[in-house]
N, C-alpha and C positions, 0 to 999 in steps of 0.2 A: 268488538275487538278484532274479529277476523277480517272485517272490511278495512279497518285501519291498518292492520299488518299487511294486507294485500296491497293497499295503496302505497305504503312505505316501500314494499319490495319492488313495485313497479317504478316508483320514483328513483330508486337506486340506479336503475339503468341510465337515467338522464343526468342525475346529479353527481354520480361518482364514477360509474363504470365507463360511460361514454367519454368523459373528459380524460380519463386515464389512458384510453386507447386511441385518442384523437391523433390525427396526423399533425406533424409540426407545421407551424404557420409558413405561408409563402409571402415574403416581403414584396412590395411593389417592384416591378422590374426596373424602374428607373430610380429606385431609392439608393442613396449613398450608403455604402456598407462600411462598418468599422474596420480599421486596420486592413485596408484593401490589399489583396494579393492576386497573383496570376500564376498559380502552381498547379501542375497537372499530375494526376494520379492515374497511371495507365494511359490509355488512348482517349478516353471519353470523359473523365471526371475532372472538374476544376474546383479548387478551393479559392473562393473569391474574397474571403475575409474571415475574421474571427473576433471573438470577444473573450477576454479573461476578466473575471469578476474582481480580482485583486492582484496587486504586485507582490504581496507578501501573505504568508499563511503560517499557522502554527501546527505542530503535530496534534493529531486528533480532530482537526477541522476538515472542511471540505472546500474544494476549489471548483466552482462551476466554469465550464468552457462551452462556448457556442461557436459553431462553424456555419459558414454559408457555402453550400455546395451547389454546383450546377453540372448537369450531364448533357453532352452534346447529342446524345442519342439514347434510345431505350436500351437498357442493359439486360443481358441474359443471366448474369450471375448475381448472387447476393454476397456482398462484402461486409465484413465487420470493421468497425473503427477501433483503433487502439490509441490511447493517450498514455504516454510514459513521462514520468518525472524523474530525471536522472541527475545525480549530484556531480560534483567536480571530479570525483574519482571514477566516474562511469558506473556507479552502483544505482540500480533501479530502486527508488525509494517509495514510489506509489504508481499505480496504473489503473486504467479502466478500459475494459473491452466490452463492446456491445454492438448490436445492430443500430443503425441510425434511428433517430426519433424515439429513443428509449425502447427500441425493439419493435416499434409500431409501423415503420416504413422501410421495408427491405429495398435495397438498391434496384432490384428488378422492377419495382413499382414506381420508381422515380419518373415523372413526366420529363420528356426531353425539353431542353432550353428553358427550364424553370428553376429559379433559385429557391433553395430550401434552407431554412434555419434549423440547425440540429444541435440540441443542448445535451451536454453530458456533465456528470458530477463526479469528480475524483475525490475519493476519501483518503486523507493522509493518515497513515498509521500513527498511533501515539508513540511508537518506538522509532519513528523516522529520525535520522540524524539531523541535529540542529545545533548551531547555525550552519546553513549551507545555501548554495545557490543552485536551484533546480532548473534544468533545461526541460522545457515543455515540448515534447515531440508528438507528432500525430502521423498516422498512416492508415492504410486500408489493406485488408488481407482476406483471403479465402479461408474460412474457419475449418473446412473439411481437410484442406491440404496444408494450411499454414503459409501458403505462398503469398508474399506481399506484392502489391502493385508498385511498379517503379515510380519514382517521383522526380520531377524536374520543373524548374522554373521556365516559363515561356521565353523562348529565344536564347536559352542558355543550355550548355551541355548537360548530359545526364547527371543527376545529383545523388541518388541513392534510393532507399526504400522507406524513408521517413522524412518528415519536414520539421525543422525547429521553428516554433512560433516565436518564443522569446524566453527569458529567464524570470523566475519568481524567487523571492527570498523566503527561505524557511527559517522562521525566527524561533529561538529557544524558549522553552517554558521552564520556570522554576516554581516549586511549591512555595507556599507562604512561609515555610520554615527554611527555605534555601535549598531543599533537596532537588538535584537536577533531574530532568526528564521524569516529572511526576506521573505515576501510573497508579492504578488500583486493581491489582490482581489478587483475587481472593482464593487462598488455598484451604478448601474444606472448612471455611469459617473459623479457622484457627490462627492463620498467619497471612498477612497481606504483604505483597511487594509494593512499596510506595514510591520507589525511585531507583535509578540505576545510572551508571556511567562507564563507558568504554574509554580506554586511554588512547585508542587509535582506531582507524577504519581501513587502513592499508598496512600490509606487513609482508615480510618475506619468510620463506621456510626457515626454521631454526630460531625465529624470534619469539618473544613472549607477549601475549595479549593480556593486559590488565583489565579487570572488571570489578566495580564496586556495586554492591547491592544494598539497598536500604529496606529492612524488614520492619513490620510493626505487628504487635500481638493483638489479635482480635478477641481471643479468649485463651486461657492458659492451655498450652499444648499438652496433650496426654503423654507424648513420647519424646525421645531425643531424635529428632529428624536430621537426616543428612542432606546437604545441598549438593546437587550435581550441576556442573557447568560443562557443556559440550560445545566444541567447535565442529560443525557438521558441514561436510561437502555434499550438496544435494545429489541424490534424494535422501540418503540416510547413512552415509559413511562418516563415522566419528573419527576425526584425525587428532583431536586433542581433548583431554577432559581432566576435570578435577572433581573428586568426591570427598567432601569433608563436612563435619559439623561446623556451624557458623563460627566466624572469627578464629579460624585455625584450630578448631576443636576446643575452644576455651569458653564458648557461650552456648551451653546445652539448652535446647529449646524447652525442655520440661521445667527449666528454672525461670522462664520468661513470665512476666506479669502483664496483665491487660494494659494496653496502651504503650508498652515499652517500645522504643525505637532502637534498632541495632544496625550498625554499619559493618558490612561484611565484605572483605576483600578476597579476590581470587586471582590466580594467574594460570594461563594456559600456554604451555610450550609447544609450538608447532614443530613436528619432526622435519628433518632436512629433506626427506623424500616426499613431502606433501605436494600435491599437484597445485598448479596455479589456477585461479578462478575465484568465484564468489562463494563464501561460506556464510552460514547463519550461526548465531550464538543462541543456544538453547539452555534454559535453566529449569530447575524444579526442586522438589523436596520429596524424600522417601523415607520409609521405615527400614532401617538397616537389617532388622530381623527377618522381615518378610519380603523386602524389596518392593512393597506396594507403595505407589506414589500417591501423594496428596492430590486429589482431583481439583481441577479448576473448571467450573461449569460442567461437572460430571465427566470430564475428560482427563485422562492421565497423560496426555501428550505433553512434551516439553513446551515451555513458553518461549517464543522467539523474541529476542530483544533487539535484534539488528543484524546487519550484514557487515562482513569484513572481506575486502579484496586481497587475495594473496597474489603478489606480483613476482615475475621472474627477476633474477638478479640483474 
């Protein structure tokens, strides 16, 4: 048995560990690249092409993206790659930040005049707004300082600090029973959030944001819990909130039976002096007697359901 376990441990180095930390493949130098580009990041790095796995994606899925990089010289610094998926209102719906090659090949290790294929996977949150058209942006930055490399297309004036590859469509998902934005958020094995819907994603100070929550009973709740809904300006400034028992205090949770579905509406009025910017919508449940929140995965933090951009008049 000891010999067998030793052989298994040794084989792990070659079967699993080595492939996980392997350098990304180098395409033949004369190979035709997909979606050819000639975009420069800083003075030495070129983006020669890219691959997007799909033109459409659903909330909760992943979007693989591959880049073909080339450096004209050995680099002194290590840069991180960012990929942003931005909707029509300029709201960041998903992102991925990492070193190239899944963290295995720092830019300071890139050989000069060699094309590298660099694959990243962007996870789309289940709460991402759909339907929408997402702009796929890529850039390079110094993680320590946050400074981005300038970006320009060859033979054209300065462009900015990111490059748009193209757009992908984020398709909506509906549950089998028609509930929009189906999710499964378990509050202490008593109540689950199974869907939600915001009536807008942009607004002005003084306006009202409508939110519908769909709850389902997992087991008969012990207490009459209060639902809190917060509109938060990051990092933690609550600019609008509503605290009430479900369905306007008319559906006490202690009366719910297992399997019951409850449609629960809320409204958040944003004050006139609220700052412009991107806010997050947080929700949760708590015991009004103790103010203890029902945990989700052992955490009592609010659950973020999406973002709302507050615009100037």
